[in-house]
C-alpha positions as a printed Julia matrix, in Angstrom:
346×3 Matrix{Float64}:
 67.05  165.46  218.29
 70.01  164.69  216.09
 71.2   167.48  213.82
 69.45  166.14  210.73
 66.18  165.68  212.64
 66.4   169.22  213.99
 66.91  170.52  210.46
 63.91  168.52  209.25
 61.72  169.79  212.09
 62.73  173.37  211.29
 61.99  172.78  207.59
 58.53  171.37  208.29
 57.69  174.16  210.73
 58.74  176.88  208.26
 56.89  175.28  205.38
 53.63  174.95  207.28
 53.88  178.38  208.89
 54.19  179.79  205.38
 50.81  178.16  204.69
 49.36  179.8   207.84
 49.37  176.69  210.05
 50.35  176.76  213.72
 53.04  174.16  214.43
 54.29  172.69  217.72
 57.45  170.58  217.93
 57.97  167.96  220.65
 61.58  167.28  221.57
 61.07  163.62  222.51
 58.55  160.78  222.47
 57.33  161.33  226.01
 56.44  164.94  225.27
 54.88  163.98  221.92
 52.66  161.43  223.64
 51.44  163.98  226.17
 50.88  166.76  223.63
 49.05  164.49  221.2
 46.69  163.33  223.96
 45.97  166.74  225.44
 45.78  169.09  222.44
 43.25  168.87  219.58
 45.67  168.83  216.65
 44.61  168.6   213.03
 47.46  166.2   212.33
 50.6   164.69  213.89
 53.89  164.18  212.02
 55.75  161.47  213.89
 59.4   160.45  213.6
 59.78  156.83  214.72
 63.33  157.32  216.05
 62.57  159.44  219.11
 64.45  159.7   222.41
 62.9   158.55  225.71
 59.79  156.95  224.16
 59.92  155.27  220.73
 57.68  156.66  218.0
 55.88  153.32  217.61
 54.83  153.47  221.27
 53.67  157.06  220.78
 51.55  156.09  217.79
 49.95  153.17  219.62
 49.08  155.51  222.47
 47.57  158.08  220.11
 45.52  155.4   218.34
 43.95  154.49  221.7
 43.37  158.07  222.87
 42.66  159.78  219.53
 41.65  157.09  216.97
 40.54  159.57  214.28
 43.61  161.84  214.51
 45.56  161.7   211.21
 49.19  160.65  211.72
 51.98  160.83  209.13
 55.05  158.77  210.0
 58.62  159.64  209.0
 60.99  156.71  209.0
 64.55  155.75  208.12
 63.98  152.15  209.17
 64.95  149.63  206.54
 64.6   146.17  208.12
 61.49  144.25  207.06
 60.58  143.71  210.72
 60.66  147.46  211.32
 58.5   148.12  208.27
 55.92  145.61  209.49
 55.99  147.32  212.87
 55.38  150.67  211.18
 52.39  149.24  209.31
 51.07  147.52  212.42
 50.75  150.79  214.31
 47.99  152.18  212.11
 49.54  155.31  210.64
 47.56  157.05  207.91
 50.58  157.4   205.63
 54.36  157.02  205.54
 57.03  159.38  204.27
 60.46  157.73  203.98
 63.54  159.7   204.9
 66.36  159.26  202.43
 70.03  159.6   203.13
 72.23  161.44  200.64
 75.9   160.78  201.36
 76.28  161.26  205.13
 73.36  163.62  205.74
 69.61  163.66  205.43
 68.34  164.83  202.06
 65.68  167.26  203.28
 64.72  168.74  199.92
 63.26  165.48  198.59
 60.58  165.63  201.29
 59.25  169.04  200.37
 56.49  168.31  197.86
 55.42  164.96  199.29
 55.38  165.79  202.98
 53.95  169.32  202.84
 51.2   168.27  200.41
 50.18  165.3   202.57
 50.12  167.44  205.71
 47.95  170.09  204.09
 45.57  167.59  202.49
 44.99  165.57  205.67
 44.49  168.67  207.84
 42.15  170.38  205.38
 40.14  167.2   204.85
 39.56  166.86  208.58
 38.07  170.35  208.85
 36.13  170.59  205.59
 32.52  171.78  206.15
 31.06  168.67  204.5
 33.09  166.36  206.71
 31.93  168.18  209.85
 28.26  168.12  208.88
 27.88  164.43  207.92
 28.21  161.85  210.71
 30.37  158.8   210.12
 28.34  155.6   209.84
 29.38  152.78  212.17
 30.29  149.32  210.93
 27.36  146.93  211.06
 26.26  143.56  209.77
 24.11  143.76  206.65
 21.91  141.3   204.8
 22.51  140.7   201.09
 19.22  141.3   199.24
 17.98  138.57  196.91
 18.08  139.59  193.25
 18.05  137.94  189.87
 20.99  135.51  190.01
 20.88  135.02  186.24
 22.67  138.33  185.63
 26.33  138.2   184.54
 28.61  137.74  187.57
 31.35  140.15  188.53
 34.78  139.01  187.33
 37.26  141.29  189.12
 37.55  144.14  191.65
 40.12  146.96  191.29
 40.84  149.19  194.3
 42.8   152.44  194.23
 43.89  154.09  197.49
 46.6   156.38  198.86
 46.84  158.52  202.02
 44.98  156.78  204.83
 44.92  153.56  202.81
 46.97  151.22  205.04
 44.53  151.63  207.92
 41.48  151.61  205.62
 42.54  148.37  203.93
 43.2   146.79  207.33
 39.62  147.72  208.27
 37.8   146.32  205.23
 39.76  143.39  203.79
 39.42  141.22  206.94
 35.64  141.45  206.47
 35.77  139.59  203.15
 35.25  135.8   203.2
 37.9   133.35  202.03
 35.56  131.9   199.41
 34.86  135.18  197.61
 34.39  134.42  193.92
 36.57  137.16  192.39
 40.2   138.35  192.49
 40.93  141.82  193.9
 43.7   144.07  192.58
 44.94  146.88  194.83
 47.13  149.86  194.06
 48.15  151.49  197.35
 50.65  154.34  197.07
 53.48  153.35  199.42
 57.23  153.87  199.74
 59.6   151.32  198.23
 60.07  148.3   200.45
 56.74  148.61  202.25
 54.34  146.71  199.98
 55.71  143.2   200.65
 55.53  143.45  204.46
 52.17  145.2   204.16
 50.79  142.34  202.05
 52.12  139.87  204.62
 50.52  141.88  207.41
 47.15  141.92  205.62
 47.37  138.21  204.88
 47.79  137.5   208.59
 44.7   139.58  209.35
 42.41  138.27  206.6
 40.53  135.1   205.74
 41.02  135.95  202.06
 44.56  135.41  200.73
 46.64  138.59  200.3
 50.0   138.75  198.49
 52.31  141.18  196.75
 51.68  140.72  193.02
 54.3   138.89  190.96
 54.95  139.28  187.25
 53.3   136.56  185.18
 51.32  134.92  187.96
 47.74  133.87  187.32
 44.92  136.04  188.64
 42.77  133.73  190.79
 39.47  134.14  192.66
 39.76  134.64  196.39
 43.15  136.39  196.22
 44.05  140.04  196.81
 47.04  141.2   194.71
 48.87  144.27  196.02
 50.86  146.13  193.35
 54.54  146.39  194.39
 55.96  149.88  194.85
 57.96  150.95  191.8
 55.99  148.9   189.26
 52.78  149.48  187.32
 50.32  146.59  187.46
 48.22  145.57  184.43
 46.42  142.37  183.43
 46.46  140.31  180.24
 44.01  137.59  179.26
 44.97  134.58  177.17
 42.12  132.13  176.68
 40.7   131.31  180.12
 43.83  132.52  181.95
 44.39  136.06  183.18
 47.92  137.01  184.25
 49.52  139.94  186.06
 52.05  142.09  184.22
 54.48  144.32  186.13
 56.42  147.05  184.38
 58.2   150.31  185.08
 56.64  151.71  181.9
 55.06  154.08  181.12
 57.71  156.29  182.67
 57.43  159.8   184.08
 54.27  158.98  186.06
 53.52  160.87  189.26
 52.66  157.57  190.97
 54.3   154.18  190.35
 52.2   152.09  190.58
 49.39  154.13  189.08
 45.73  153.52  189.9
 44.79  154.88  186.46
 46.99  152.42  184.59
 45.77  149.43  186.61
 42.09  150.35  186.25
 42.34  151.16  182.54
 43.82  147.72  181.99
 41.03  146.1   184.01
 38.38  148.03  182.05
 39.91  147.0   178.72
 40.21  143.34  179.73
 36.99  142.76  181.66
 34.61  145.47  180.4
 31.23  145.45  182.21
 32.34  142.6   184.5
 34.71  144.87  186.47
 34.18  146.83  189.66
 36.31  149.89  190.43
 36.59  151.26  193.98
 38.3   154.57  194.69
 39.23  155.23  198.3
 40.93  157.77  200.53
 43.89  159.55  198.99
 45.39  162.81  197.86
 45.21  164.01  194.25
 43.31  162.54  191.31
 45.06  159.26  190.46
 42.27  156.85  189.54
 39.93  159.36  187.9
 40.85  158.24  184.39
 40.77  154.57  185.36
 37.39  154.83  187.07
 36.1   156.69  184.0
 37.23  153.78  181.82
 35.44  151.23  184.03
 32.31  153.39  184.08
 32.4   153.81  180.3
 32.63  150.03  179.81
 29.57  149.48  182.01
 31.36  148.29  185.13
 30.4   149.19  188.69
 32.08  152.24  190.22
 32.12  152.88  193.98
 33.6   155.85  195.83
 34.42  156.18  199.53
 32.51  159.04  201.14
 34.18  162.14  202.53
 33.52  161.64  206.28
 35.27  158.25  206.32
 38.28  159.41  204.23
 41.52  160.6   205.74
 41.94  162.72  202.6
 38.97  163.21  200.29
 40.97  163.85  197.14
 40.87  160.84  194.82
 37.19  160.05  195.54
 36.27  163.72  195.21
 37.81  163.89  191.72
 35.64  160.95  190.62
 32.51  162.29  192.31
 32.88  165.66  190.6
 33.18  163.88  187.24
 29.86  162.07  187.98
 31.28  158.65  187.19
 30.41  156.95  190.49
 27.44  154.61  190.74
 27.45  154.91  194.53
 29.28  156.82  197.26
 29.47  154.88  200.53
 31.26  154.98  203.89
 34.35  152.82  204.33
 32.42  150.33  206.47
 30.0   149.6   203.6
 32.62  148.79  200.94
 32.85  145.06  201.83
 29.06  144.85  201.49
 29.22  146.46  198.04
 31.84  143.93  196.93
 29.88  140.96  198.27
 26.65  142.14  196.73
 28.29  142.63  193.34
 29.97  139.23  193.35
 26.59  137.58  193.7
 24.5   139.82  191.52
 25.03  142.38  188.75
 23.15  145.57  187.98
 20.54  144.83  185.35
 21.34  147.71  183.01
 24.1   150.15  182.19
 23.24  153.82  181.66
C-alpha cells in the first residue's frame, strides 16, 4: 500500500478494534479476493486502487462467491467512467476519500466510515435478521379492486446504505408505462448521482434521470435527487415542478429524505406513496410521518432484505407504516397502488 493507504488501514483497524471487532487487512487485491472468498466476514471494506488485482475485479468476484456479503468501497476515482464502474460492481455503499493538500485527509472519514461499518455488520447478525428467511423474487398477480378509488399521484423513495444495489434490483421491474412519477433520495457522495442515474436508465424500461431544477414532474420518470441539493416539489395549476436548493442548511444529509417527503406530503396529500428502504440512521422518519398523517400509503422494507435496517426500523417503531415488505415485493406494492387506492384512511 501507499503511505496514505497504510495510514487509513491502520486508522480503520484501530477504530474497529476499539469497538471490539476483529479486523484483517489484505495487502493487495489478490489476497483480498482469496480472504473474502474463504472467510465468513461480517463486512468487507474495499479500496479500489489495489496492487496486483484491481478492487473492481475483487468486488465482482465477491459478488459471485458471496452475494449477500456487505461491501463498502473507498475510492479516490474522479472520472465519470470510473464512478459508473464503481456503481456497476454492486457495492452496498461508497465512502469517498478526500485529498487535503498533498496527503489523504483521514479524519474526515471517521464518523461516516466507522458508523457505516458498524451498522452493516450489526444488521447482518441481528437476531431478527437471522430468524426470518429472505423471500425470493417472484411474479405476482395484481388483485382486482374498485378502480373508482382516487389514483396514486406520486411515489417518494428514501434510501441510503445498500441503496445502489437495492435500486438496481427493483427499478428494472417497473414498466415504462407506469402512471406516476417517482422521486428518489439516495444518500451518495458528490459526483455519483449523475452516473448512477445514467446506469439505472440503461437498466430500466422506465426513464431514470438526475433531477434538474425547474423541470416538470412527469409520469413514467424516476427523478434522482443530486448529491448536495435538497429536492422538493411545487405545484402550479396542472404542472408540478422540481425545486433544488442547498437550503435548509446544517442538515446531516443533503439531499434529505425528510425534506423531500414532507414536500410531497404537503403537495399531494393522500395521493402520495412513501417508501423507506435500507439505510443507516433515521432520515425519512419525519417525512414518512407527514405522508402517513395526510392519508398517503407508507411502505417499509423489511429487516432481512436490508443491508442496514436503520431508516425502516425508525419508521416501524413509530408505527407509521401501512405495510412492511421484502425488497422483492416493493415493485408489486407500487404497481398495485398506481392502479388502486386504499378505500379508507385510519
